[in-house]
C-alpha positions as CSV (number, residue, x, y, z in Angstrom):
1,M,82.2,108.7,192.2
2,T,85.5,108.6,190.4
3,D,86.9,111.9,189.1
4,M,87.2,110.9,185.4
5,A,89.2,113.8,184.4
6,L,91.8,112.9,187.1
7,L,91.6,109.2,186.1
8,E,92.3,110.1,182.5
9,S,95.2,112.1,183.5
10,E,96.6,109.3,185.7
11,M,96.1,106.7,183.0
12,T,97.8,108.9,180.4
13,A,100.9,109.1,182.8
14,W,100.7,105.3,183.3
15,R,100.6,104.6,179.6
16,R,103.6,106.8,178.8
17,D,105.6,105.3,181.6
18,L,104.9,101.8,180.3
19,H,105.6,103.0,176.7
20,A,109.0,104.4,177.8
21,H,110.0,101.1,179.4
22,P,108.8,98.3,177.1
23,E,109.6,94.6,177.7
24,F,109.5,91.6,175.5
25,G,107.3,88.5,176.2
26,F,108.0,86.7,179.5
27,E,110.4,89.4,180.4
28,E,107.8,92.0,181.6
29,K,109.2,92.1,185.1
30,R,109.0,95.9,185.5
31,T,105.7,96.1,183.9
32,A,104.2,93.2,186.1
33,A,105.5,95.0,189.2
34,F,104.1,98.2,188.0
35,V,100.6,96.5,187.5
36,A,100.6,94.6,190.8
37,G,101.6,97.8,192.6
38,K,98.8,99.7,191.2
39,L,96.1,96.9,191.9
40,R,97.2,96.6,195.5
41,E,97.0,100.4,195.7
42,F,93.4,100.1,194.6
43,G,92.7,97.4,197.2
44,L,92.5,94.3,195.0
45,D,93.9,90.8,195.9
46,V,96.8,90.3,193.7
47,T,98.7,87.2,192.4
48,E,102.0,87.7,190.6
49,G,104.1,85.2,188.5
50,V,101.1,83.5,186.9
51,G,102.4,81.9,183.7
52,G,105.8,83.4,184.2
53,T,105.1,87.2,184.5
54,G,101.4,87.4,184.5
55,V,99.4,89.2,187.1
56,V,95.8,88.4,188.3
57,G,93.9,90.9,190.3
58,T,90.6,89.8,192.0
59,L,87.9,92.2,193.1
60,K,84.7,91.0,195.0
61,R,81.6,92.8,195.7
62,G,78.2,91.7,197.0
63,S,77.2,88.2,197.5
64,S,77.0,86.6,194.1
65,N,78.9,83.5,193.2
66,R,79.3,84.6,189.5
67,A,82.7,85.7,188.1
68,I,83.9,87.2,184.9
69,A,87.4,88.1,183.6
70,L,88.8,91.1,181.9
71,R,92.0,90.7,180.1
72,A,94.8,93.0,178.9
73,D,98.2,92.1,177.4
74,M,101.5,93.6,178.5
75,D,104.4,92.7,176.2
76,A,106.1,94.8,173.5
77,L,107.8,93.9,170.2
78,R,111.4,93.7,169.0
79,I,111.2,96.8,166.9
80,T,113.3,99.9,167.2
81,E,111.2,102.9,167.8
82,Q,111.3,105.7,165.4
83,G,108.9,108.0,167.3
84,T,110.1,111.4,168.7
85,A,107.8,111.7,171.8
86,D,109.6,112.5,175.1
87,Y,108.2,109.1,176.4
88,R,109.7,107.1,173.5
89,S,111.3,103.8,174.4
90,Q,114.2,103.7,176.6
91,N,115.0,100.1,175.7
92,Q,116.9,99.9,172.6
93,G,115.3,97.5,170.0
94,I,112.0,97.1,172.0
95,M,108.8,99.2,171.6
96,H,105.2,99.2,172.2
97,A,104.3,99.0,168.6
98,C,100.9,97.4,169.2
99,G,99.4,99.4,171.9
100,H,99.7,97.0,174.8
101,D,100.7,99.8,177.0
102,G,97.3,101.4,176.4
103,H,95.4,98.1,176.9
104,T,97.2,97.6,180.3
105,S,96.5,101.2,181.3
106,M,92.7,101.0,180.4
107,L,92.3,97.9,182.4
108,L,94.1,99.5,185.3
109,G,91.8,102.3,185.1
110,A,88.7,100.1,185.0
111,A,90.1,98.3,188.2
112,R,90.5,101.6,190.0
113,Q,87.0,102.8,189.0
114,L,85.3,99.6,189.9
115,A,87.2,99.3,193.2
116,E,86.2,102.9,194.1
117,E,82.5,102.8,192.9
118,G,81.4,99.2,192.9
119,G,78.1,98.9,191.0
120,F,78.4,95.1,190.5
121,D,77.7,92.0,192.4
122,G,80.1,89.1,192.1
123,T,83.9,88.7,191.3
124,V,86.0,90.3,188.6
125,R,89.3,88.8,187.6
126,F,91.7,91.3,186.0
127,I,94.1,89.3,183.9
128,F,97.3,90.9,182.8
129,Q,98.9,88.5,180.2
130,P,102.5,88.2,179.2
131,A,103.8,87.2,175.6
132,E,100.7,87.8,173.6
133,E,102.8,88.7,170.5
134,W,104.2,85.3,170.0
135,G,101.1,83.4,171.1
136,R,102.5,81.8,174.3
137,G,101.3,83.9,177.2
138,A,97.6,82.8,177.4
139,L,98.8,79.2,177.2
140,A,101.3,79.8,179.8
141,M,98.8,81.2,182.3
142,L,96.3,78.5,181.5
143,D,99.0,75.8,182.0
144,D,99.7,77.4,185.4
145,G,96.2,76.6,186.5
146,L,94.5,80.0,185.8
147,M,91.0,78.5,185.5
148,A,91.3,76.4,188.7
149,R,93.1,79.0,190.7
150,F,91.0,82.1,189.5
151,P,87.7,80.7,188.1
152,F,85.5,82.7,185.9
153,E,82.6,82.0,183.6
154,E,83.1,84.6,180.9
155,I,86.0,86.8,179.5
156,Y,86.3,89.9,177.8
157,G,89.1,91.8,176.0
158,L,89.8,94.6,173.6
159,H,92.4,95.9,171.1
160,N,93.1,99.3,169.7
161,M,92.6,99.6,165.9
162,P,94.4,102.1,163.7
163,G,92.2,103.6,161.0
164,L,89.0,103.6,163.2
165,P,88.2,107.0,164.6
166,V,88.7,107.4,168.4
167,G,85.4,106.6,170.0
168,R,84.5,104.0,167.5
169,F,83.6,100.4,168.7
170,E,83.4,97.2,166.6
171,T,83.0,93.6,167.0
172,R,81.2,90.7,165.4
173,A,79.7,87.2,166.3
174,G,81.6,84.1,165.4
175,S,84.9,84.4,163.5
176,F,86.6,87.6,164.4
177,M,90.4,87.0,164.1
178,S,92.2,84.2,162.3
179,A,94.5,81.3,163.3
180,E,98.1,81.7,162.6
181,D,100.3,78.8,161.4
182,N,104.0,79.0,160.8
183,F,106.0,76.9,158.3
184,E,109.5,76.2,157.3
185,I,110.5,74.4,154.1
186,V,114.2,73.2,153.8
187,L,115.3,72.3,150.3
188,K,118.6,70.3,150.2
189,G,120.7,69.6,147.0
190,V,124.3,69.8,146.1
191,G,125.7,73.3,145.7
192,G,128.8,74.2,143.6
193,H,130.4,76.7,141.3
194,A,128.1,79.2,139.6
195,A,129.9,78.6,136.2
196,R,129.1,74.9,136.4
197,P,125.6,74.4,137.6
198,H,125.4,71.0,135.9
199,W,127.9,69.5,138.2
200,G,125.5,69.8,141.2
201,N,121.8,70.1,142.2
202,E,121.6,73.6,143.3
203,V,118.4,74.6,145.2
204,L,117.8,78.3,144.4
205,V,115.8,77.7,141.2
206,A,113.7,75.1,143.0
207,A,113.2,77.5,145.8
208,C,112.0,80.3,143.5
209,A,109.6,77.9,141.8
210,L,108.3,76.7,145.2
211,V,107.6,80.3,146.4
212,T,105.6,80.8,143.2
213,N,103.8,77.3,143.5
214,L,102.7,78.0,147.1
215,Q,100.5,80.8,145.9
216,T,98.2,78.3,144.2
217,I,97.1,76.9,147.6
218,V,94.7,79.7,148.2
219,S,93.9,80.5,144.6
220,R,93.5,76.8,143.3
221,R,93.4,74.4,146.2
222,L,91.0,75.9,148.6
223,S,87.3,76.5,148.1
224,P,86.4,80.1,147.1
225,T,84.1,80.3,150.1
226,D,86.9,79.8,152.6
227,I,89.2,82.5,153.7
228,G,93.0,81.7,153.7
229,V,96.3,83.4,153.4
230,V,99.6,81.9,152.7
231,S,102.6,84.3,152.9
232,V,106.3,83.5,152.2
233,T,108.2,86.0,154.3
234,E,111.9,84.7,154.1
235,L,114.0,82.9,151.6
236,I,117.5,82.2,152.9
237,T,120.3,80.2,151.2
238,D,123.9,79.2,151.8
239,G,125.0,80.6,148.4
240,T,127.2,83.5,147.7
241,R,128.2,85.6,144.6
242,N,129.9,82.8,142.6
243,A,128.6,79.7,144.5
244,L,125.3,78.1,143.9
245,P,123.4,77.0,147.1
246,G,123.0,73.5,148.3
247,L,120.5,74.5,150.9
248,A,117.5,76.8,151.0
249,R,115.0,77.7,153.8
250,I,111.6,79.1,153.0
251,L,109.7,80.4,155.9
252,G,106.4,82.1,156.3
253,D,102.8,81.9,157.8
254,A,99.4,81.0,156.9
255,R,96.1,82.4,158.1
256,S,92.6,80.7,158.3
257,F,89.4,80.7,160.4
258,R,88.5,76.9,160.4
259,P,90.7,73.9,161.5
260,E,89.7,72.2,158.4
261,V,91.1,74.9,156.2
262,S,94.4,75.0,158.3
263,A,94.8,71.3,157.7
264,E,94.1,71.6,154.0
265,I,96.7,74.3,153.7
266,E,99.3,72.1,155.4
267,R,98.3,69.1,153.3
268,Q,98.6,71.0,150.0
269,M,101.9,72.6,151.1
270,R,103.5,69.2,151.7
271,I,102.2,68.0,148.3
272,I,103.5,71.0,146.5
273,A,106.9,71.1,148.3
274,E,107.6,67.5,147.6
275,G,106.5,67.7,144.0
276,T,108.6,70.9,143.3
277,A,111.5,69.3,144.9
278,L,111.2,66.1,142.9
279,A,111.0,68.1,139.7
280,H,114.3,69.8,140.6
281,N,115.9,66.7,141.8
282,V,116.4,68.0,145.3
283,S,114.7,67.0,148.7
284,A,112.3,68.8,150.7
285,E,111.5,68.8,154.5
286,V,108.3,70.7,155.7
287,T,107.8,71.8,159.3
288,Y,104.3,73.1,160.1
289,T,103.2,74.5,163.4
290,R,100.0,76.1,164.8
291,E,100.8,79.2,166.8
292,F,97.3,80.8,167.2
293,V,93.8,79.3,167.1
294,P,90.9,81.2,165.5
295,L,89.2,83.8,167.7
296,L,85.4,83.0,167.9
297,N,83.2,85.4,169.7
298,D,80.1,84.0,171.5
299,A,77.0,85.2,169.7
300,A,74.8,85.8,172.7
301,L,77.7,87.7,174.6
302,V,78.3,89.8,171.5
303,E,74.7,91.1,172.0
304,E,75.6,91.8,175.6
305,V,78.7,93.6,174.7
306,F,76.8,95.9,172.2
307,A,74.4,96.7,174.9
308,A,77.2,97.6,177.3
309,A,78.9,99.7,174.6
310,A,75.7,101.7,174.2
311,T,76.3,103.2,177.6
312,V,79.8,104.4,176.7
313,F,79.9,105.0,172.9
314,R,77.7,107.3,170.8
315,P,75.1,105.2,168.9
316,E,76.5,106.0,165.5
317,A,80.0,104.9,166.6
318,I,79.0,101.4,167.4
319,A,79.0,98.9,164.5
320,I,79.2,95.2,163.6
321,A,82.6,94.6,161.9
322,K,82.0,93.9,158.2
323,E,84.4,91.0,158.0
324,P,86.8,89.0,160.2
325,M,90.4,90.2,160.4
326,T,93.2,87.9,159.3
327,G,95.4,89.1,162.2
328,S,95.8,86.7,165.2
329,E,95.2,87.1,168.9
330,D,95.9,84.7,171.6
331,F,92.9,85.8,173.6
332,A,91.5,83.1,171.5
333,R,92.9,80.5,173.9
334,F,90.8,81.8,176.7
335,L,87.8,81.5,174.5
336,D,88.6,77.8,174.2
337,Q,87.9,77.7,177.9
338,V,84.9,79.9,178.5
339,P,82.6,82.0,176.3
340,G,83.5,85.6,175.8
341,C,84.0,88.4,173.4
342,F,86.9,90.5,171.9
343,V,86.3,93.9,170.6
344,F,88.1,96.7,168.7
345,V,88.2,100.4,169.8
346,G,89.5,103.1,167.5
347,N,93.0,104.5,167.7
348,G,92.4,107.2,165.2
349,E,92.1,107.6,161.4
350,D,95.6,109.0,161.1
351,S,97.2,106.3,163.4
352,A,100.3,104.4,162.1
353,P,99.7,100.9,161.5
354,L,100.2,98.3,164.3
355,H,103.7,96.9,164.5
356,N,105.1,100.0,162.7
357,P,108.2,101.8,164.3
358,T,106.4,105.1,164.5
359,F,103.1,103.6,166.1
360,D,101.8,105.3,169.3
361,F,98.7,104.5,171.3
362,N,96.3,107.4,171.2
363,D,95.7,108.5,174.7
364,A,92.4,110.1,173.7
365,G,90.9,106.5,173.7
366,L,91.9,105.6,177.1
367,L,88.5,106.5,178.7
368,H,86.7,104.5,176.1
369,G,88.3,101.4,176.8
370,T,88.0,101.9,180.6
371,G,84.3,102.7,180.1
372,F,83.8,99.5,178.2
373,H,85.4,97.3,180.8
374,V,83.3,98.9,183.5
375,A,80.0,98.7,181.6
376,I,80.3,95.0,180.6
377,T,81.1,94.2,184.2
378,R,78.1,96.0,185.5
379,R,75.9,94.4,182.9
380,R,77.1,90.9,183.3
381,L,77.3,91.1,187.2
382,P,74.3,93.4,187.9
383,E,73.6,94.5,191.5
384,R,70.6,92.9,193.1
385,Q,67.7,95.4,193.6
């Protein structure tokens, strides 16, 4: 049997090493080498360079032809860390502000425990994915033939969640995390002297009106029964103190849970942008892209996940998430291929928010994540009696 105290100590050391050496999406060369080295040390078959910097480890036991996958993300964010821990980021301007260092360490721990103990019959694919933060890593691995090269029938993943106590476990069937769309609206007019606005067609007043008008998409254009978010995050012009701008760029993102809602948000955005531009005698160009798809958990496998969690977490700490989350996660791309389930595990009630410069993964949760990976593997690939 695995010495769990020793495993927890080792995972903590791995996690802090990864935290100190964060790497941005598709640049995770050190991280991937670290992961591949550990997997080989545990005795797994390892393939590197899947989808760029992705790593896949394969562990087989028994004679079953069934296969499942467990996934962790490896990338960090372009945020300057403000933490004071002795393992804080050594890479200026990049930090693990979302806990992917913890996710990677938990999955490595599960690989070690399952390699040492077995307790399952079939094949487990350990997928270490790059570039989750900007929604490209899962697609890159799939485009590199992940499903054909390393076939599996189901997939499971997790994310730490600030605000939930350590040892808390939550998920829900169906819609769990939202799609993310990005948009850019460019307004073009004629700039000029600030003292003579009537000599041109400046765009700043039009841009301000458009930012306000976009707020009516959710409040007035969507059904009240649909969840949607439209957020303007940047307004950039070519004006200066005494010069009116002739060009303005409005950027932001939109969240939804159904393709029809995403399509309606885009349609209404184009109508509003064109109408607002016309009213101010300027032109509008709208670029609308879909970065993340909705994450939809398989209802039957959610029941399996709760049953597995009951062997790891206290009964009172297991809960159905009350509502879907409007954050996005490219684990959803794998769920377009096979059924599966994504879950949240607590990072502590006092944890800083995700993507905050003071965020740090809570090492007290490492064994909970590893335990979930091991439990769902053994439940879905049971040993033959």
